[in-house]
C-alpha positions, 0 to 999 in steps of 0.5 A: 773383352778380357779383363786386362789391367789398363793402369797400374799405379805401381808402374806410374808413381815412384816409390819415393813419393812417400815412405809408406806405400799407403800414402802414395798418390795413385795418379800424377799431379797433373791428373789430380789437378785436372780432376780438381778443375773438373770437380769444381765445374761439376759442382758449379755448372753441372750439378746445379743445372736444371734437369732438362738441360741434357745437352748442356751437361753433355757439352760440359763432359765434352769440354773435359774430353768425353766423347758424347754421341747425340741425345745423351741424357746425363742427369744433374746428380750423375757423376763421372770421375774422369770425363776424358775416359768416357766414350758414349754412343748415341742416346746413352742415359745416366740417371740421378745418383749414377756414379761412373768411377773411371780411372780407365776408359769406359765405353757405353754403347748406343741406348745403354742405360744406367738407372738411378744410383747405379755404380760403375767401379773401374778400379780396385787395389792389388791386395797381394802387393805390399804397396797396395797399388791402385789398378784400373780396368777398361770397361765396355757396356754394349748397346741396349744394355741396362744397369738397373737402379742401385746395381753395381758393376765390379772392376773389369766387368764387361756388359754384353749388348742388351744385357740387364743387371737387376735392381741392387745386383752386383756384377762380378763377372762379364754379362752375356748379351741379351741375358738378365742377371740378378742377385749378389753376386749376380747370376743368370736368371733368363734370356732377354727378348731381342728387341732390335 
């Protein structure tokens, strides 16, 4: 999957909303209200739920538009920025402290794992544009991929099936299938044995 802009705030938000482009909202009022309601739900019902209640948290994500396959394990301290842009196959795991910043769709394949405090960053800003608009990218994580604890995935990076991003590493380019990456920026370390 190539790195293509999915959402550009400059194409959706009128320049008349604020004289200073840095003060313009990146999203519509409707989107901001929807996220406010979701954040209240997250704080009151998701975040406070007991750890074993994975089905409860999956149902809350579904209520806000996420596609959740069976047996997804999203832990209470995980956070999804926009559930309506989340598509999960079966047995996807997001550990405590995981943050999925997804202004554009994020697809997680079967048995994909996001370990504790992993950060998935789906947007950045066009720093070459004087208006500095937010730009978001759709992202895909293949089946059996693993983003290890405290690792980060940059906007528009796609992770191949079975790829591993090591502890605390930062992926700035697509990760090839069944390959292990580590470092900042992440580099290919070795191939991973195919287990399926």
